[in-house]
N, C-alpha and C positions, 0 to 999 in steps of 0.2 A: 569424553565429556562434551556437553553441548557447547558452552562458552560462547554463544552468539546471541545477539539481539536482532531479531528480524524487524522489518519495517512495520509488520502488523503488531509488534510488541510495544510500540512507542507510547500508546495511551497508558499502558501499564507502567512503563518506565517513568512517565510524568505524574503518576499518581503519588499520593502521600506515602512517605516511607513506612508508616505504620499501618497502611491499609492491607487488606487481604490480597488485593490485586497486585500490589508491589511484591508482597511476600511470595505469591504464586510465581511471579516472574523470576525472582531470585532462585526458587527451588527448581524451576525449569532450566535456568541458566547453568546450574551446577549439576544437573541430572546426568547420570552415567551415559544414557543414550539420547541421541537427538530425536525429538518428536517427529513423527511422520503423519501428515494429514492428507487424507484422501477425501477431498471435498465432494467428489462425485458420489461417494458412498455415504455421505453425511446424513444423519436422520433429521438435521435441521434444514427445513425447506429453503430458506434464504441462501444458505451456503451452497447447497446442491444446485439450486437454480442459477446462482452466479457462475459456478463452474461450467455448467452446460452452455450458458449464454456467452461465455468468453470465446468458445469455439465459433459461435455464430458471428460475434463482433469482429473476430479476426478476418472474416471473409470481406469485411468492408475496407480493410487496410491494404496497402501495397505489399508486394512480395518481400520488401526489405524489413518488414516487421516480424519479430520473433516472440513467441509467447513464453511467459514465465522465465524470463532472462535473469540470471542471478549475478549480482555484482557486490564485491566486498570493498568497504572503504579503505583507502590506503593510509589515511591519517590515523584512524581508530579502527583496527580490523575486528573489533568486537561487533561492529555493525555489518550485517549482511542483508541486502535487500533483494527480494524477488519481485521483479517488475512485470506487470501483466503483459504489456506489449512494448517491446523495445525496438526502436528503429536503429539498424546497424549499417554503418558506412565505413568501409575500410577496416573492418574488424573492431570498430569502436562504436559505442552507443552515442547517438547524436540527438535523440529525442525519445520520448515515450508517452504512452497513454496508460493511465491507471484507471481501471474500470470498476464502477460500483453499481450494483443493482439497487433499485428503490421502488417500492410499490407505487402503483399508478396514482393513487390519491395524493401521496406525498410528492410525487413527481409534478403533478398539476399544481399543488398548493405551494411547494417550496422551490422547485427547480425551474419550471417553465417561466415564472415571472422574472427570473434572474437573467434570462437570455438577452433581453433588450437593454440591460443595465451596462454601465461602463465598468472597466476592470476594477476600479477602486470600490465601487458599490458591491460588485460580485465578491471581492475578497472579504468585505465586512460580513456579508451574509454567509459565506462559506465558513468563516471563523465562528460565527454565531451558531449555525445549524449543523455544521459538519467539521467541527474542530479536529476530531480524531483523524478523519480522512486528510484534512489539510496538513496536519503534522506528519502524517505518514508520507505524503508526497515530498515534504521538506527533507526528510531523512533519505528518501530515494534520490533526490537531487544532490544531496551531499555525497552519497555513495557513488553516484554516476558522474559527479563533477560537471553538472549541467547548471545553466542559469534559469531554465524554465522547462516546463513539461505540461501535459494535459491531464486533467481529471475528467472522466466521462461518466455521466449518470445515465443508466439505461432503465427505462420504466418496465415494470413487471406487473401484468394483470392476471397471471396464472402461475401456479406452482406445480402444475402437472408436467412431469418429466418428458413425456412423449410430445406434448404440445410444444414445449420449449426446444426440444431437440430439432424440430422441423420448422421452428420460427425463423422467418427472415426479418431481421431488424430494419425498420424503416427509418428514414431520415428524421421524421417528426417524433420518433420514439426514444431519442437520446439527445443529450446536450453535453457539449464539450467546453470546458473552461480552462484558460491558460493560467497556470500557477507559476509565479516567479519566486526565485530563491530569496528567502528571508533570513539573513544572517543572524538576526536577533533570536529568532525561534531556534535555528540550528545551534546557536551558542547555548541556549537553555537545555536542549537535548543532550549536547555534548557534556555539559557540566553534570547532568544527572547520570551520565554513563561512565564517569571517571572511575567510580568504585568497581564497576564491572570490567573495565579495561585493566585495572590494576590486578584484579583476581585472575584474569586471563593471562596477563604477563607473568604473574607469579607461577602459575601452573606450567606455562611454556618454558620458563627459565629452568624449572626443576626437571623438566623432561630432557633438557639438554645435558644435564649433569650425569 
């Protein structure tokens, strides 16, 4: 059985219990097989482009960053996060970048004005315009046992695979914001996941019998 909640599932977890989104998450959670996603083969342009540009963004980072690093939370092992770019030191994750692609017009209209703001104002706008992404980073911080990490927005002006494969991401084409651990939000997420953890514990206990 799957019995895990990934960091990309947090928006579904936080949805109303009677919504289709929440119901789909529950069905996925108890599915016999774990879902496998191949973003590079996705028919959705945004997902495919994001996967291609991850490899390009990795070239901007130092050699101690590793792509798609998986970490399971020790307190609630129902949570498993796949982190885009994890910085590893001494075998432990010490920092990470979570990358999001965004079309050029939204980058100019929403992201670029935030660069000059202070951290408080940035947080307010991230929660207003990118709440899903903000919550995702919070659960990643919880799983990685870190106090802060980065969310990175990379602008996209083409969804042509060949163009993006050879694209060299320039400094003025992405923006990085520091996200700090928010225990209030993490507490909300944990409370919503209690039923899922209970189900997982139930199945694990019966496997031991």
